[in-house]
C-alpha positions as CSV (number, residue, x, y, z in Angstrom):
1,X,-10.1,15.1,31.3
2,X,-6.6,16.8,31.6
3,X,-3.9,14.5,30.4
4,X,-0.1,14.6,29.7
5,X,0.7,16.2,26.4
6,X,3.7,16.7,24.0
7,X,4.8,19.5,26.4
8,X,3.6,18.4,29.8
9,X,4.8,15.4,32.0
10,X,3.8,14.7,35.6
11,X,5.9,12.8,38.2
12,X,4.9,12.1,41.7
13,X,8.6,12.1,42.9
14,X,12.0,12.9,41.8
15,X,14.4,10.4,40.3
16,X,17.6,11.4,38.4
17,X,16.6,9.3,35.4
18,X,13.9,11.9,34.6
19,X,16.9,14.0,33.4
20,X,16.2,12.0,30.2
21,X,12.8,13.7,29.9
22,X,14.3,17.2,30.3
23,X,16.9,16.2,27.6
24,X,13.8,15.1,25.4
25,X,11.9,18.4,26.0
26,X,15.2,20.4,25.0
27,X,15.6,18.4,21.7
28,X,11.9,18.8,20.8
29,X,9.6,21.9,21.4
30,X,10.4,22.5,24.9
31,X,8.1,21.4,27.8
32,X,7.3,21.3,31.5
33,X,8.0,18.5,33.9
34,X,6.0,18.9,37.1
35,X,7.3,17.0,40.1
36,X,4.8,16.0,42.8
37,X,1.8,15.4,40.8
38,X,0.4,11.9,39.9
39,X,-0.7,10.5,36.6
40,X,-4.0,12.5,36.8
41,X,-2.4,15.7,37.4
42,X,-3.5,16.0,40.9
43,X,-0.8,17.5,43.3
44,X,0.4,14.8,46.0
45,X,3.5,16.8,47.1
46,X,7.1,16.1,46.9
47,X,9.5,15.4,49.8
48,X,12.6,17.6,50.1
49,X,11.4,20.2,47.6
50,X,13.5,23.0,48.8
51,X,16.7,21.0,48.6
52,X,15.7,19.6,45.2
53,X,15.1,23.3,44.2
54,X,19.0,23.7,44.3
55,X,20.0,20.1,43.2
56,X,18.0,19.8,40.1
57,X,19.4,22.8,38.3
58,X,22.9,21.7,38.8
59,X,22.3,18.4,37.7
60,X,20.7,19.5,34.5
61,X,23.7,21.8,33.8
62,X,26.3,19.6,34.8
63,X,25.0,16.4,32.7
64,X,23.6,18.4,29.5
65,X,25.1,21.9,29.8
66,X,21.8,23.6,29.5
67,X,19.8,25.8,31.7
68,X,16.1,25.1,32.9
69,X,13.9,27.2,35.3
70,X,12.9,25.2,38.4
71,X,10.2,26.8,40.6
72,X,8.6,25.8,43.8
73,X,4.7,25.9,43.8
74,X,2.2,25.1,46.6
75,X,-1.3,23.7,46.3
76,X,-3.5,23.2,49.3
77,X,-0.4,23.1,51.5
78,X,1.5,20.6,49.2
79,X,4.6,21.4,47.4
80,X,5.6,20.5,44.1
81,X,8.2,21.7,41.5
82,X,7.6,23.0,38.0
83,X,10.7,22.7,35.9
84,X,10.5,24.7,32.5
85,X,12.7,23.7,29.6
86,X,13.1,25.6,26.4
87,X,13.7,24.0,23.0
88,X,17.4,24.2,22.1
89,X,18.7,24.8,18.5
90,X,21.4,22.3,18.9
91,X,21.4,18.6,19.7
92,X,21.4,17.9,23.6
93,X,22.6,14.7,24.9
94,X,22.4,13.1,28.4
95,X,25.4,10.8,29.3
96,X,26.2,10.7,25.5
97,X,22.6,9.4,24.5
98,X,20.0,11.6,22.6
99,X,16.4,11.6,23.7
100,X,13.4,13.6,22.2
101,X,10.0,14.1,23.2
102,X,7.2,12.4,20.8
103,X,3.6,12.9,21.7
104,X,3.3,12.1,25.4
105,X,6.2,9.6,25.5
106,X,10.1,10.0,25.7
107,X,12.2,8.0,23.4
108,X,15.8,7.5,22.7
109,X,17.2,8.4,19.2
110,X,19.4,5.9,17.7
111,X,20.5,4.7,14.1
112,X,18.6,6.5,11.2
113,X,16.4,8.4,13.5
114,X,19.3,9.9,15.2
115,X,21.0,10.7,12.0
116,X,17.9,12.5,10.6
117,X,17.6,14.3,13.9
118,X,21.4,15.6,13.8
119,X,20.9,16.8,10.2
120,X,17.8,18.7,10.7
121,X,19.1,20.3,14.0
122,X,22.0,21.9,11.9
123,X,19.5,22.9,9.3
124,X,20.1,20.0,6.8
125,X,18.0,17.3,5.4
126,X,18.8,13.8,4.5
127,X,18.3,14.4,0.7
128,X,20.3,17.8,0.9
129,X,23.5,16.1,1.9
130,X,26.4,16.2,-0.5
131,X,27.5,13.0,-2.5
132,X,31.3,12.8,-3.6
133,X,32.4,11.5,-6.8
134,X,29.3,12.1,-8.8
135,X,29.2,14.8,-11.4
136,X,26.4,16.3,-13.5
137,X,27.7,14.4,-16.6
138,X,27.1,11.2,-14.7
139,X,23.2,12.0,-14.7
140,X,20.9,10.5,-17.2
141,X,20.2,12.6,-20.1
142,X,16.9,11.0,-20.7
143,X,15.6,11.8,-17.1
144,X,16.8,15.4,-17.4
145,X,15.0,15.8,-20.8
146,X,11.8,14.3,-19.4
147,X,12.0,16.8,-16.4
148,X,12.4,19.9,-18.9
149,X,9.4,18.6,-20.8
150,X,7.2,18.0,-17.9
151,X,8.2,21.5,-16.3
152,X,7.5,23.3,-19.6
153,X,4.3,21.5,-20.2
154,X,3.0,22.3,-16.5
155,X,4.2,25.9,-17.0
156,X,6.1,25.5,-13.6
157,X,9.1,26.7,-15.6
158,X,9.3,29.2,-18.6
159,X,11.3,28.4,-21.8
160,X,13.6,31.0,-20.7
161,X,14.2,29.1,-17.3
162,X,14.8,25.8,-19.2
163,X,17.0,27.2,-21.8
164,X,20.2,26.6,-19.9
165,X,22.7,24.0,-19.7
166,X,22.3,20.8,-17.6
167,X,24.7,22.0,-14.8
168,X,23.0,25.3,-14.5
169,X,19.6,23.5,-14.3
170,X,20.8,21.3,-11.5
171,X,22.1,24.3,-9.6
172,X,18.8,26.3,-10.1
173,X,17.0,23.4,-8.6
174,X,19.2,23.7,-5.6
175,X,20.6,20.3,-6.3
176,X,24.3,21.0,-5.8
177,X,26.3,22.3,-2.8
178,X,29.5,23.8,-4.1
179,X,31.2,21.4,-6.4
180,X,29.1,18.3,-5.0
181,X,25.8,17.1,-6.2
182,X,23.2,16.4,-3.3
183,X,21.7,13.2,-2.7
184,X,18.5,14.5,-4.1
185,X,20.1,15.0,-7.5
186,X,21.3,11.4,-7.6
187,X,18.1,10.0,-6.6
188,X,16.1,12.0,-9.2
189,X,18.3,12.0,-12.3
190,X,20.9,9.2,-12.0
191,X,20.4,6.1,-14.2
192,X,21.2,3.8,-11.1
193,X,20.8,5.7,-7.8
194,X,21.2,2.5,-6.0
195,X,24.9,2.6,-6.3
196,X,24.7,5.3,-3.5
197,X,21.3,4.7,-2.0
198,X,20.4,1.1,-1.5
199,X,16.7,0.1,-1.9
200,X,15.9,3.2,-4.0
201,X,13.2,1.3,-6.1
202,X,9.7,0.1,-6.1
203,X,8.5,-3.6,-6.0
204,X,5.2,-4.6,-7.2
205,X,3.6,-7.9,-6.6
206,X,0.2,-9.8,-7.2
207,X,-0.9,-11.9,-4.5
208,X,-3.9,-14.3,-4.5
209,X,-3.8,-14.5,-0.6
210,X,-1.7,-12.8,1.9
211,X,1.4,-15.1,1.2
212,X,0.7,-16.5,-2.3
213,X,2.8,-14.5,-4.6
214,X,1.8,-15.0,-8.4
215,X,4.2,-12.6,-10.2
216,X,6.2,-9.4,-9.6
217,X,8.1,-6.5,-11.0
218,X,10.6,-4.1,-10.1
219,X,11.0,-0.5,-11.1
220,X,14.6,0.9,-10.8
221,X,16.2,4.1,-12.1
222,X,15.7,7.8,-11.7
223,X,12.7,9.0,-9.2
224,X,11.5,11.8,-11.4
225,X,10.0,9.3,-13.8
226,X,9.3,6.6,-11.7
227,X,5.6,7.4,-10.9
228,X,4.9,7.2,-14.5
229,X,6.5,3.8,-15.1
230,X,5.0,2.3,-12.1
231,X,1.5,3.5,-13.1
232,X,2.0,2.1,-16.6
233,X,2.9,-1.5,-15.3
234,X,0.0,-1.4,-12.6
235,X,-2.8,-0.4,-15.0
236,X,-1.7,-2.7,-17.9
237,X,-0.6,-5.7,-16.1
238,X,-2.0,-5.9,-12.5
239,X,-5.6,-4.3,-12.8
240,X,-8.4,-5.3,-14.5
241,X,-10.9,-2.7,-15.7
242,X,-14.6,-3.0,-15.5
243,X,-16.1,-2.7,-18.8
244,X,-19.6,-1.3,-19.3
245,X,-21.5,0.5,-22.2
246,X,-23.2,3.9,-22.6
247,X,-25.2,3.3,-25.7
248,X,-22.7,2.0,-28.2
249,X,-19.6,3.7,-26.3
250,X,-17.5,1.4,-24.3
251,X,-16.4,2.6,-20.9
252,X,-13.4,1.2,-19.1
253,X,-13.3,1.7,-15.2
254,X,-10.3,0.7,-13.3
255,X,-10.6,-0.8,-9.7
256,X,-8.7,2.2,-8.4
257,X,-9.1,5.8,-9.8
258,X,-6.2,6.7,-11.6
259,X,-5.6,10.1,-10.2
260,X,-5.9,8.7,-6.7
261,X,-3.4,5.9,-7.3
262,X,-0.9,8.2,-9.0
263,X,-1.0,10.8,-6.0
264,X,-0.6,8.0,-3.6
265,X,2.6,6.7,-5.4
266,X,4.0,10.2,-5.7
267,X,3.5,10.7,-1.8
268,X,5.3,7.4,-1.3
269,X,8.3,8.3,-3.6
270,X,8.5,11.8,-2.2
271,X,8.1,11.4,1.5
272,X,10.0,7.9,1.9
273,X,12.8,7.6,4.2
274,X,15.7,6.6,1.8
275,X,18.1,6.1,4.8
276,X,16.3,2.9,5.4
277,X,17.4,0.2,2.7
278,X,13.8,-1.0,2.0
279,X,12.0,-0.4,-1.3
280,X,8.6,0.8,-1.6
281,X,6.2,-2.2,-2.0
282,X,3.0,-2.4,-3.8
283,X,0.9,-5.4,-3.1
284,X,-2.0,-6.0,-5.5
285,X,-4.7,-8.4,-4.3
286,X,-8.1,-9.4,-6.0
287,X,-10.1,-6.9,-3.9
288,X,-7.4,-4.3,-3.0
289,X,-4.0,-2.9,-3.6
290,X,-1.7,-1.8,-0.6
291,X,1.2,0.5,-0.6
292,X,4.1,0.3,1.9
293,X,6.7,2.9,2.3
294,X,9.4,3.5,5.0
295,X,9.1,6.9,6.7
296,X,6.5,7.8,9.3
297,X,4.4,10.9,9.6
298,X,5.7,14.1,10.6
299,X,6.3,14.4,14.3
300,X,3.3,14.5,16.4
301,X,1.0,13.9,13.4
302,X,-1.7,11.3,13.4
303,X,-3.7,9.9,10.6
304,X,-6.7,11.9,11.4
305,X,-4.7,15.1,10.7
306,X,-3.8,13.7,7.2
307,X,-7.5,14.0,6.4
308,X,-7.7,17.7,7.8
309,X,-6.3,20.6,6.2
310,X,-2.7,20.7,6.8
311,X,0.7,22.3,5.6
312,X,3.0,20.4,3.4
313,X,6.1,18.9,5.3
314,X,8.1,16.9,3.0
315,X,10.7,14.7,4.6
316,X,12.9,15.2,1.4
317,X,12.2,19.0,0.5
318,X,14.9,19.0,-2.5
319,X,13.2,16.0,-4.1
320,X,9.8,17.5,-3.4
321,X,10.9,20.7,-5.1
322,X,11.9,18.9,-8.2
323,X,8.5,17.1,-8.5
324,X,6.7,20.3,-8.0
325,X,8.9,22.2,-10.7
326,X,8.0,19.3,-13.1
327,X,4.3,19.7,-12.5
328,X,3.7,16.4,-10.8
329,X,2.8,17.6,-7.5
330,X,1.6,20.7,-5.4
331,X,3.0,22.1,-2.4
332,X,0.2,22.9,-0.3
333,X,-0.5,19.7,1.7
334,X,-3.4,18.7,-0.5
335,X,-2.2,15.2,-1.6
336,X,-4.6,13.4,0.7
337,X,-7.4,15.8,-0.2
338,X,-6.8,15.1,-4.0
339,X,-6.9,11.4,-3.4
340,X,-10.2,11.7,-1.6
341,X,-11.6,13.9,-4.5
342,X,-10.7,11.4,-7.1
343,X,-12.4,8.7,-5.2
344,X,-15.6,10.6,-4.7
345,X,-15.5,11.5,-8.3
346,X,-15.3,7.9,-9.5
347,X,-17.8,6.7,-6.7
348,X,-14.8,4.8,-5.4
349,X,-14.3,3.9,-1.7
350,X,-11.6,6.1,-0.1
351,X,-8.3,4.5,1.0
352,X,-7.3,3.5,4.7
353,X,-4.2,4.9,6.0
354,X,-2.2,3.4,8.6
355,X,1.1,4.7,10.3
356,X,3.6,3.3,12.5
357,X,6.8,4.6,13.9
358,X,8.7,4.5,10.5
359,X,6.2,3.0,8.1
360,X,3.1,4.2,6.3
361,X,0.4,1.7,4.7
362,X,-2.1,3.0,2.3
363,X,-4.9,0.6,1.3
364,X,-7.2,1.1,-1.7
365,X,-10.3,-1.2,-1.6
366,X,-11.5,-2.0,-5.1
367,X,-14.6,-0.4,-6.5
368,X,-17.4,-2.8,-6.1
369,X,-18.8,-3.5,-9.5
370,X,-22.5,-4.9,-10.1
371,X,-22.6,-8.6,-11.4
372,X,-25.7,-7.7,-13.4
373,X,-27.5,-4.7,-14.6
374,X,-30.7,-3.5,-16.3
375,X,-31.7,-0.3,-18.0
376,X,-34.0,1.0,-15.2
377,X,-32.8,-1.0,-12.2
378,X,-30.0,-2.3,-10.5
379,X,-29.5,-4.5,-7.4
380,X,-26.5,-3.7,-5.1
381,X,-25.7,-4.8,-1.7
382,X,-24.4,-2.5,0.6
383,X,-23.9,-2.2,4.4
384,X,-22.6,-5.7,4.8
385,X,-25.5,-7.2,3.1
386,X,-28.2,-5.5,5.3
387,X,-29.7,-3.4,2.7
388,X,-30.7,-4.5,-0.8
389,X,-31.4,-1.4,-2.9
390,X,-33.6,-1.9,-6.3
391,X,-34.0,1.2,-8.1
392,X,-36.5,1.9,-10.8
393,X,-37.4,5.3,-12.5
394,X,-39.9,6.4,-9.8
395,X,-39.6,3.8,-6.9
396,X,-36.8,2.8,-4.7
397,X,-37.7,-0.6,-2.9
398,X,-35.5,-1.4,0.1
399,X,-36.3,-4.8,1.6
400,X,-34.6,-5.3,5.1
401,X,-34.6,-8.7,6.7
402,X,-37.8,-9.9,5.3
403,X,-39.6,-6.6,6.6
404,X,-41.3,-4.5,4.0
405,X,-39.9,-1.1,3.8
406,X,-40.9,0.9,0.6
407,X,-39.5,4.4,0.0
408,X,-41.5,6.4,-2.7
409,X,-39.9,9.5,-4.1
410,X,-42.0,12.1,-5.9
411,X,-39.9,15.5,-6.0
412,X,-40.1,16.6,-2.5
413,X,-42.2,13.9,-1.0
414,X,-41.0,10.7,0.7
415,X,-43.1,8.0,2.3
416,X,-41.6,5.4,4.6
417,X,-43.8,2.4,5.4
418,X,-42.1,0.3,8.0
419,X,-43.8,-3.0,9.1
420,X,-43.4,-5.8,11.6
421,X,-41.8,-3.4,14.3
422,X,-39.0,-2.0,12.0
423,X,-38.8,1.6,13.5
424,X,-35.1,2.7,12.4
425,X,-34.5,3.7,8.7
426,X,-31.2,2.5,7.2
427,X,-28.4,4.9,6.8
428,X,-29.1,5.0,2.9
429,X,-32.7,5.8,3.7
430,X,-31.5,8.6,5.9
431,X,-29.4,10.0,3.2
432,X,-31.9,9.9,0.5
433,X,-34.5,11.5,3.0
434,X,-32.0,14.3,3.5
435,X,-31.3,14.9,-0.1
436,X,-35.1,15.1,-0.9
437,X,-35.6,17.6,2.0
438,X,-32.5,19.8,0.9
439,X,-30.9,19.1,-2.3
440,X,-28.0,21.3,-1.5
441,X,-27.1,19.3,1.7
442,X,-23.3,19.2,2.4
443,X,-21.2,16.0,3.2
444,X,-20.8,17.4,6.8
445,X,-24.5,17.8,7.2
446,X,-25.3,14.5,5.8
447,X,-22.6,12.9,8.3
448,X,-24.3,14.6,11.3
449,X,-27.8,13.6,10.1
450,X,-26.8,10.0,9.6
451,X,-24.6,9.9,12.6
452,X,-21.5,8.6,10.9
453,X,-18.2,9.9,9.5
454,X,-17.9,11.7,6.2
455,X,-15.7,8.8,4.8
456,X,-18.8,6.7,5.7
457,X,-21.0,8.9,3.9
458,X,-18.8,9.0,1.0
459,X,-18.9,5.1,0.8
460,X,-22.6,5.1,0.9
461,X,-23.4,8.0,-1.6
462,X,-20.8,6.3,-4.0
463,X,-23.0,3.3,-3.8
464,X,-26.2,5.2,-4.5
465,X,-24.7,6.9,-7.1
466,X,-23.4,3.8,-9.0
467,X,-26.8,2.2,-8.5
468,X,-28.4,5.3,-10.2
469,X,-30.5,6.2,-7.2
470,X,-28.9,9.6,-7.0
471,X,-26.7,11.8,-9.0
472,X,-24.8,15.1,-8.7
473,X,-25.7,18.1,-10.5
474,X,-22.9,20.9,-10.7
475,X,-19.8,21.1,-8.5
476,X,-19.2,20.2,-4.8
477,X,-19.8,23.8,-4.1
478,X,-22.9,25.3,-5.5
479,X,-24.4,22.1,-6.9
480,X,-27.3,19.9,-5.9
481,X,-28.5,16.2,-5.6
482,X,-31.1,14.7,-7.7
483,X,-33.0,11.6,-6.5
484,X,-34.3,9.1,-9.0
485,X,-37.9,10.3,-9.9
486,X,-37.0,13.9,-10.3
487,X,-36.5,15.6,-13.7
488,X,-33.0,16.5,-14.7
489,X,-32.9,19.9,-16.6
């Protein structure tokens, strides 16, 4: 079905208030406003089309000082107008107000959103704006030394690059503009950046329920060391590791993979909208941890696009560059992919992302740990309690709603005995069968076979791996699956 988009808007008749839409197109990617079409894009015709052909261009020019092409078109004897608006490099206002096209809607820019829009239109970013009355000598020596150590260890900078004075280093990182330091320099390296940027810290709290706060911490100071300090507090004070043993060796498993958590914290620090005086908040519950950060997704992005391959579009490019030079992040837009990889590696459920206009939430469900275990079998309940999997060395027994359903695996043979009218295998059975049929089956193929998303497949496979039903031999590309009962070379 044809619908309105970022660059297409339909109106059944002309009203002068639609000049706001033209202003929005000019401030965004440009677009086309078609007058004489209904909400379904069907031509219904417009009265006085020929007179409007002259009036509209004059109104556009007189109210906004821009030029737009207005063409008269005909469809089955009905006239309609096509107004084509190009994107403008400078901000365009309509009666002193600024509008921008976002998705299929038109919105007025105010407050911080307007400030950021103005900066970007003139080739600047919020973190790149200069700050008076701050000198390099006011920055925290320890934070700068920590940056030098990290940059050298990661080999993002060489010894020659770092064998320079602090003012020269700040200049080489593009954190100064003339005699002024940029906001990014203050946030990254000042001992107390909140003197200039209110709310530039992280709050951590433990909640028994949604409103039942038990204890909390605040992490202040230079951003460049903030992720390390937050990680130390969370993993020593807020998280309880699951302890198991492999032989006589003790294995401590945290409820959220460290690499995934660290990447999420770094994303929050780097992409946060610091013009909003609200700190990053990390809420820890008995079964999950949630990260709240001001600053929505890049314009016209959705949460689904985060999981797909995408370019890096940092809100604060100067801050991001310093984190990259220190070796803490990449600049290829792989942050979400790295989180997913870390979760898959530890058989942990992937996080859930939510985005509002100026807020991003990331929720990590805790890794489910079994309450009892045996050497050759493990009982694990998945799929909301619908499936109970008991794994032995050569037999997987799956009891579903008191119906007998036994899967016996022997190399490439699978028997599925279904009694009492049960005719549809469970999702986990379908995954096991697919792996037996093709040990090199991919995540995408599994999702297609089972009829679920790749994220759901990842959750189910994670449960099977933890239960010892399956294991992965080799890397994601070129490796293969082993189902319990097969020999492992």
